[in-house]
C-alpha positions as CSV (number, residue, x, y, z in Angstrom):
1,M,-6.2,-24.4,10.4
2,R,-2.5,-24.5,9.6
3,L,-0.3,-25.7,12.5
4,F,2.0,-23.0,13.9
5,K,5.7,-23.4,14.2
6,Y,6.7,-20.2,15.8
7,R,7.7,-19.6,19.4
8,T,5.8,-16.7,21.0
9,V,8.1,-13.8,21.7
10,G,7.1,-10.8,23.8
11,V,6.7,-7.6,21.9
12,K,9.1,-5.7,24.1
13,Q,11.7,-8.3,23.7
14,L,11.2,-8.3,19.9
15,V,11.5,-4.5,19.7
16,A,14.6,-4.6,21.9
17,A,16.2,-7.2,19.6
18,L,15.5,-5.2,16.5
19,I,17.0,-2.1,18.1
20,M,20.1,-4.0,19.0
21,M,20.4,-5.4,15.4
22,S,20.1,-1.9,14.1
23,G,22.9,-0.6,16.2
24,G,20.7,1.6,18.3
25,A,17.4,3.3,18.0
26,G,18.8,6.2,16.0
27,A,20.2,4.0,13.2
28,F,17.0,3.1,11.6
29,A,13.4,2.2,12.6
30,A,12.9,-0.9,14.6
31,E,9.2,-1.4,13.7
32,P,7.2,-1.3,10.5
33,A,6.1,2.0,9.1
34,F,2.3,1.3,8.7
35,L,1.7,-2.0,10.7
36,N,1.0,-2.3,14.4
37,T,3.1,-5.3,15.6
38,V,1.5,-5.1,19.1
39,Q,-1.9,-5.8,17.6
40,M,-0.5,-8.3,15.2
41,E,1.1,-10.2,18.1
42,V,-2.3,-10.4,19.7
43,V,-3.9,-11.7,16.5
44,R,-1.1,-14.3,16.0
45,Q,-1.7,-15.6,19.5
46,Q,-5.4,-15.8,18.9
47,L,-4.9,-17.8,15.7
48,H,-2.5,-20.1,17.6
49,D,-5.1,-20.6,20.4
50,N,-8.0,-21.0,18.0
51,T,-9.8,-18.0,19.7
52,A,-9.7,-15.6,16.7
53,A,-12.8,-14.1,15.4
54,P,-14.4,-15.9,12.4
55,Q,-13.5,-13.0,10.1
56,T,-9.9,-13.2,11.2
57,S,-9.8,-16.9,10.5
58,D,-11.3,-16.4,7.1
59,A,-8.7,-13.7,6.3
60,Y,-5.9,-15.9,7.5
61,R,-7.1,-18.8,5.3
62,H,-7.2,-16.5,2.3
63,L,-3.7,-15.2,3.1
64,L,-2.3,-18.7,3.3
65,A,-3.9,-19.6,0.0
66,A,-2.3,-16.6,-1.7
67,A,1.1,-17.3,-0.2
68,D,0.9,-21.0,-1.1
69,S,0.2,-19.9,-4.7
70,A,3.2,-17.6,-4.7
71,L,5.5,-20.4,-3.6
72,N,5.3,-22.2,-6.9
73,K,5.6,-19.1,-9.1
74,P,8.9,-17.9,-10.6
75,N,10.6,-14.7,-9.3
76,L,9.6,-11.5,-11.1
77,S,11.8,-8.9,-12.6
78,V,11.5,-5.7,-14.7
79,T,13.7,-7.4,-17.2
80,D,10.9,-9.8,-18.0
81,K,8.9,-7.3,-20.0
82,G,8.6,-7.4,-23.8
83,M,9.0,-3.6,-24.3
84,T,12.3,-1.8,-24.0
85,P,12.3,1.7,-22.4
86,P,13.7,4.7,-24.3
87,S,16.9,4.3,-22.2
88,G,17.6,1.0,-24.0
89,S,17.8,-0.8,-20.7
90,K,15.1,-3.3,-19.5
91,H,16.4,-2.6,-16.0
92,D,14.4,0.6,-16.1
93,Y,10.8,0.3,-15.0
94,L,8.2,1.0,-17.7
95,S,4.5,1.2,-17.6
96,L,1.7,2.6,-19.7
97,S,-1.0,4.9,-18.3
98,A,-4.2,2.9,-17.8
99,Y,-6.8,5.4,-19.0
100,W,-5.2,6.4,-22.3
101,W,-6.2,4.8,-25.6
102,P,-5.2,5.0,-29.3
103,D,-7.1,7.7,-31.2
104,D,-9.2,5.9,-33.7
105,S,-9.4,9.1,-35.8
106,K,-5.7,9.0,-36.5
107,P,-4.1,6.5,-38.9
108,D,-1.3,5.6,-36.4
109,G,-3.6,6.2,-33.3
110,L,-1.2,8.9,-32.0
111,P,-1.2,10.7,-29.8
112,W,-3.3,8.6,-27.4
113,I,-6.4,10.1,-25.9
114,R,-7.7,9.9,-22.3
115,K,-10.8,8.0,-21.3
116,D,-11.0,8.5,-17.5
117,G,-11.9,5.3,-15.6
118,H,-11.8,3.0,-18.7
119,V,-8.8,0.7,-18.5
120,N,-6.9,0.0,-21.7
121,P,-5.9,-3.7,-21.6
122,A,-2.6,-2.8,-23.3
123,S,-1.5,-1.3,-20.0
124,K,-2.2,-4.5,-18.1
125,N,-0.3,-7.1,-19.9
126,D,3.2,-8.5,-19.4
127,Q,4.8,-6.3,-22.1
128,S,5.2,-3.5,-19.5
129,D,5.8,-3.5,-15.8
130,G,2.7,-2.0,-14.2
131,V,0.9,-5.2,-13.3
132,R,4.2,-7.0,-12.7
133,L,5.2,-4.5,-10.0
134,A,1.8,-4.8,-8.3
135,D,2.0,-8.6,-8.4
136,F,5.6,-8.7,-7.1
137,T,4.8,-6.5,-4.1
138,A,1.6,-8.3,-3.3
139,R,3.5,-11.7,-3.3
140,V,6.2,-10.4,-1.1
141,Q,3.6,-9.0,1.3
142,N,1.5,-12.1,1.3
143,L,4.5,-14.4,1.9
144,T,6.0,-12.2,4.6
145,L,2.7,-12.0,6.5
146,A,2.1,-15.8,6.0
147,W,5.5,-16.4,7.6
148,Y,4.8,-14.0,10.5
149,F,1.5,-15.5,11.4
150,S,2.3,-19.2,10.7
151,G,6.1,-19.4,11.5
152,E,6.7,-21.5,8.4
153,Q,10.1,-20.5,7.1
154,K,9.3,-21.5,3.5
155,Y,7.3,-18.3,3.2
156,A,10.1,-16.1,4.3
157,D,12.6,-17.9,2.0
158,K,10.4,-17.2,-1.0
159,A,9.8,-13.6,0.0
160,A,13.5,-13.0,0.3
161,S,14.2,-14.6,-3.0
162,L,11.7,-12.4,-4.7
163,L,13.2,-9.3,-3.1
164,R,16.7,-10.2,-4.2
165,A,15.6,-10.8,-7.8
166,W,13.8,-7.4,-8.0
167,F,16.3,-5.2,-6.2
168,I,19.7,-6.8,-5.8
169,T,20.7,-9.5,-8.4
170,P,22.7,-7.7,-11.2
171,E,21.0,-9.6,-14.0
172,T,17.5,-8.8,-12.9
173,R,17.5,-5.8,-10.6
174,M,15.4,-2.7,-11.2
175,N,17.2,0.6,-11.6
176,P,15.9,3.0,-8.8
177,N,13.8,5.3,-10.9
178,L,10.4,5.7,-12.4
179,N,11.5,7.8,-15.4
180,F,9.3,5.8,-17.8
181,A,6.2,5.1,-15.6
182,Q,2.7,5.7,-17.0
183,G,3.9,6.8,-20.3
184,V,1.5,7.8,-23.1
185,P,2.4,7.0,-26.7
186,G,2.6,10.2,-28.7
187,I,2.8,12.4,-25.6
188,S,5.5,11.4,-23.2
189,P,7.6,8.2,-22.4
190,G,7.0,8.9,-18.7
191,R,4.9,11.2,-16.7
192,N,4.7,12.5,-13.1
193,A,1.6,10.5,-12.6
194,G,3.7,7.4,-12.9
195,V,5.3,8.1,-9.5
196,L,2.1,6.7,-8.1
197,D,3.2,3.2,-9.3
198,G,6.0,3.3,-6.7
199,R,3.7,3.6,-3.7
200,Y,3.9,-0.2,-3.0
201,F,7.7,0.1,-2.4
202,S,6.8,2.3,0.6
203,T,3.9,0.3,1.9
204,R,4.1,-3.4,1.0
205,I,7.9,-3.6,0.6
206,V,9.1,-1.4,3.5
207,D,6.9,-3.2,6.0
208,S,7.9,-6.6,4.7
209,L,11.5,-5.7,5.1
210,M,11.0,-4.6,8.6
211,L,9.3,-7.9,9.5
212,L,12.0,-10.0,7.8
213,R,14.8,-8.3,9.6
214,G,16.8,-10.9,11.5
215,N,15.2,-13.8,9.6
216,P,17.7,-16.4,8.3
217,A,16.5,-15.9,4.8
218,W,17.4,-12.2,4.8
219,S,21.1,-11.6,5.5
220,D,22.9,-8.4,6.6
221,N,24.3,-8.1,3.1
222,D,20.9,-8.3,1.6
223,E,19.7,-5.6,4.0
224,Q,22.7,-3.3,3.2
225,Q,22.1,-3.6,-0.6
226,L,18.4,-3.0,-0.2
227,R,19.0,0.1,1.9
228,A,21.4,1.3,-0.8
229,W,18.7,0.9,-3.4
230,M,16.1,2.7,-1.3
231,S,18.5,5.5,-0.6
232,E,19.0,6.0,-4.3
233,Y,15.3,5.8,-5.0
234,L,14.5,8.3,-2.3
235,Q,17.1,10.7,-3.9
236,W,15.2,10.2,-7.2
237,L,11.9,10.9,-5.5
238,Q,13.2,14.1,-4.0
239,G,15.3,15.3,-6.9
240,S,13.8,14.3,-10.3
241,K,11.7,16.8,-12.2
242,I,8.7,14.5,-12.7
243,A,8.7,13.4,-9.1
244,R,8.9,16.9,-7.8
245,K,5.9,17.8,-10.1
246,E,4.0,14.9,-8.6
247,G,4.7,16.2,-5.2
248,R,3.0,19.5,-6.1
249,T,-0.3,17.9,-7.2
250,E,-3.4,18.5,-5.0
251,N,-5.3,15.3,-5.3
252,N,-4.6,11.6,-4.5
253,H,-1.4,11.7,-6.5
254,G,0.2,14.3,-4.3
255,N,-0.9,12.6,-1.1
256,W,0.5,9.2,-2.3
257,Y,3.8,11.1,-3.0
258,V,3.9,12.3,0.6
259,T,3.1,8.8,1.9
260,Q,5.6,7.1,-0.4
261,V,8.4,9.4,0.5
262,S,7.6,9.2,4.2
263,G,7.5,5.4,4.3
264,I,10.9,5.1,2.6
265,A,12.4,7.8,4.9
266,W,11.1,5.8,7.9
267,Y,12.9,2.7,6.6
268,L,16.1,4.8,6.2
269,G,15.7,6.5,9.5
270,D,15.3,10.0,8.2
271,K,12.7,11.6,10.5
272,A,13.3,15.1,9.2
273,V,11.9,14.1,5.8
274,I,8.9,12.7,7.5
275,R,8.3,15.9,9.4
276,D,8.6,17.8,6.1
277,M,6.1,15.5,4.4
278,A,3.6,15.8,7.3
279,T,3.7,19.6,6.8
280,L,3.2,19.2,3.1
281,M,0.3,16.8,3.7
282,K,-1.4,19.4,5.9
283,S,-1.1,22.0,3.1
284,K,-2.8,19.5,0.7
285,L,-5.6,18.7,3.1
286,D,-6.3,22.4,3.4
287,V,-7.5,22.5,-0.2
288,Q,-8.8,18.9,-0.6
289,L,-11.0,18.2,2.4
290,K,-14.3,20.1,2.7
291,P,-16.1,20.6,6.0
292,D,-18.9,18.3,4.9
293,G,-16.4,15.5,4.4
294,T,-16.4,15.5,0.6
295,Q,-13.3,15.6,-1.6
296,P,-14.2,17.6,-4.8
297,A,-11.1,16.6,-6.8
298,E,-11.9,12.9,-6.4
299,L,-15.7,13.3,-6.8
300,A,-15.0,14.8,-10.2
301,R,-13.7,11.4,-11.4
302,T,-15.7,8.8,-13.3
303,R,-14.7,6.4,-10.5
304,S,-15.6,8.8,-7.7
305,F,-16.2,6.2,-5.0
306,H,-12.9,4.5,-5.7
307,Y,-10.9,7.7,-5.7
308,S,-12.6,9.1,-2.6
309,Y,-11.5,6.0,-0.8
310,F,-8.1,5.9,-2.5
311,N,-7.2,9.4,-1.5
312,L,-8.2,8.8,2.1
313,Q,-6.1,5.6,2.1
314,A,-3.0,7.7,1.4
315,I,-3.9,10.2,4.0
316,S,-4.8,7.6,6.6
317,M,-1.5,5.7,6.1
318,M,0.4,8.9,6.4
319,A,-1.5,9.6,9.6
320,V,-0.5,6.2,11.0
321,L,3.2,6.9,10.3
322,A,3.0,10.5,11.4
323,Q,1.6,9.4,14.8
324,K,4.7,7.2,15.3
325,N,6.7,10.5,14.8
326,G,4.7,12.5,17.3
327,I,2.5,14.3,14.7
328,D,-1.3,14.1,14.8
329,L,-2.9,14.2,11.4
330,W,-6.0,12.4,12.6
331,H,-7.3,15.5,14.4
332,Y,-5.8,18.1,12.1
333,K,-8.4,20.8,11.2
334,T,-8.1,22.7,7.9
335,P,-8.8,26.5,8.0
336,Q,-12.2,25.8,6.5
337,G,-13.1,23.1,9.1
338,G,-12.4,19.9,7.1
339,S,-10.5,17.0,8.6
340,L,-9.5,13.4,8.0
341,L,-12.0,12.1,10.5
342,T,-14.8,14.1,9.0
343,S,-14.0,12.7,5.5
344,L,-13.9,9.2,7.0
345,D,-17.3,9.9,8.6
346,F,-18.6,10.8,5.2
347,M,-17.2,7.6,3.6
348,A,-18.2,5.3,6.5
349,R,-21.9,5.7,5.7
350,F,-21.4,4.3,2.2
351,T,-19.8,1.1,3.4
352,D,-23.4,0.0,3.8
353,P,-24.3,-1.3,0.3
354,T,-28.0,-0.3,0.9
355,V,-27.0,3.4,1.1
356,A,-26.8,4.9,-2.4
357,W,-23.7,6.7,-3.4
358,P,-25.0,10.0,-4.7
359,Y,-22.3,10.7,-7.3
360,K,-21.4,9.3,-10.7
361,S,-19.2,6.2,-10.3
362,I,-18.3,3.4,-12.7
363,D,-17.6,1.0,-9.8
364,Q,-18.2,0.8,-6.1
365,I,-16.4,-1.8,-3.9
366,R,-18.1,-0.8,-0.7
367,V,-15.8,-2.7,1.8
368,R,-12.7,-0.9,0.7
369,P,-12.8,2.0,3.2
370,L,-13.2,-0.4,6.2
371,P,-9.5,-0.8,6.9
372,L,-9.2,3.0,7.1
373,L,-12.0,3.0,9.7
374,S,-10.1,0.4,11.8
375,W,-6.9,2.3,11.6
376,A,-8.7,5.4,12.8
377,D,-10.3,3.7,15.8
378,N,-7.0,2.0,16.7
379,S,-4.9,5.2,16.4
380,T,-7.3,7.4,18.3
381,G,-8.3,4.9,20.9
382,Q,-11.9,5.6,20.2
383,P,-14.7,3.2,18.9
384,R,-15.9,5.8,16.4
385,Y,-16.5,3.2,13.6
386,Q,-17.0,0.1,15.7
387,Q,-20.6,-0.6,14.5
388,K,-19.7,-0.1,10.8
389,I,-16.8,-2.6,11.1
390,R,-18.8,-5.1,13.1
391,S,-21.7,-5.1,10.6
392,A,-19.6,-5.3,7.4
393,T,-19.7,-8.5,5.3
394,F,-16.7,-9.5,3.2
395,T,-18.2,-11.6,0.4
396,V,-15.3,-12.8,-1.7
397,P,-16.5,-13.5,-5.2
398,P,-15.3,-16.8,-6.8
399,A,-12.4,-16.6,-9.2
400,D,-13.7,-15.7,-12.6
401,K,-11.3,-16.3,-15.5
402,S,-13.6,-14.3,-17.8
403,K,-12.7,-11.1,-15.8
404,K,-9.0,-11.4,-16.2
405,M,-7.2,-8.7,-18.1
406,A,-5.4,-9.1,-21.4
407,G,-3.3,-12.2,-21.6
408,G,-4.8,-13.6,-18.4
409,Y,-2.1,-11.9,-16.4
410,H,-4.2,-10.0,-13.8
411,E,-6.6,-11.4,-11.2
412,D,-10.2,-10.3,-11.0
413,V,-9.9,-6.8,-9.4
414,T,-13.0,-7.0,-7.3
415,R,-12.0,-10.4,-5.8
416,G,-8.5,-9.1,-4.9
417,A,-9.9,-5.8,-3.5
418,V,-12.4,-7.6,-1.2
419,M,-9.7,-10.0,0.1
420,E,-7.3,-7.2,0.7
421,A,-9.9,-5.2,2.6
422,E,-10.8,-8.3,4.7
423,R,-7.1,-9.0,5.5
424,E,-6.3,-5.4,6.4
425,T,-9.4,-5.0,8.6
426,W,-9.5,-8.4,10.4
427,L,-5.9,-9.7,10.3
428,I,-3.3,-7.0,10.3
429,S,-5.2,-4.1,11.7
430,L,-7.7,-6.0,13.9
431,P,-10.2,-3.6,15.5
432,S,-9.4,-2.9,19.1
433,F,-12.9,-4.2,20.2
434,A,-11.9,-7.6,18.9
435,T,-8.5,-7.8,20.6
436,G,-8.9,-5.9,23.9
437,Y,-5.9,-3.8,22.8
438,V,-6.4,-0.1,23.3
439,A,-3.9,2.3,21.6
440,P,-2.3,5.1,23.5
441,Q,-3.9,8.5,23.0
442,Q,-2.6,10.7,20.2
443,Q,0.4,12.8,21.2
444,E,-0.4,16.4,21.4
445,S,2.6,17.7,19.5
446,G,2.0,18.5,15.8
447,K,-1.8,18.9,16.1
């Protein structure tokens, strides 16, 4: 186990310090959007005292390995891609839609055609930015969490360097838009579906920024410039034609739009936007969640297990953030009797690999919904899913180079997904039964 170099600070003192740094509670949020720092402090102390659960120790070991790997890699930038966006500037983000392929019946392959669930390797190489954005945000998150739990400054230094390269440095910064995200050759250089690519800015990046606040590696000037970038990006999310179209969709895309906008609004201190997004989310749940817990729009996909989980991930993260704003989405009931908890009940049974998933699905990584179950228990203060979480096994497959995507650029997806689920369940959202921490009951307002 890695030696710890941090000095334990009480949570109340930490929050007070952050508020003072922000110039008052109303200036901007003093805690992460989606993380629970009270629980994380308990976990950090358990790791320090060597009293952590074996699953937590395993997750911490995997986190440090990922962070150590990131230390020796160069910074990433949208300007690294081989393709040039239609704007003529490589500072504009560009990605290709994963499920679209050249039409073999056409001499030039145009327009591309959709093959749902089947990933075109051309969308996953370093010629565009899709995988690069995922890798960048994952590295920042891994490094920031490694610093938080270990106290080793080298991790924060590298995370800050990555952030400056992507968002701030003039030669390498990304322009705050997704105009050319998930383009399809022969159809459109950018589509509303591409707004989904930016979800990591709201989740991984916002919470990393909140944790890094006050660290020597992240200056006040860095913070001001990043806030300016996020302000422009939020304006784009709220004002651009393709982003507004994405916000109207009634499946996982629309829910991730809500969660993405809300996370950035939390970082910028705009609670009114979060309230508006919570209302929008309720309207989406009314048509998406059935009383039996199913999600028809996601079950219609060739990867029905993945998208059923993926949609609930967006809703659950929004529920976590909404609760911090006095709004209860965990217990919200649709007019037909559906709810987030009922849909989580439905998914929970299938975290057991011996229970057959009764729908068509190309892939099934059964541990993926487990962090959502932990968030629900922690947020509601009820041990609803305790047994499912206790009995789950996170078997991380060995690294397999044969499973890498085109150009060897992307890690084996299954391995990464299992480690992420393990970390989110047992390290950063540790179940209350494993920490002794019990969350306050949901506030009544907004039910």
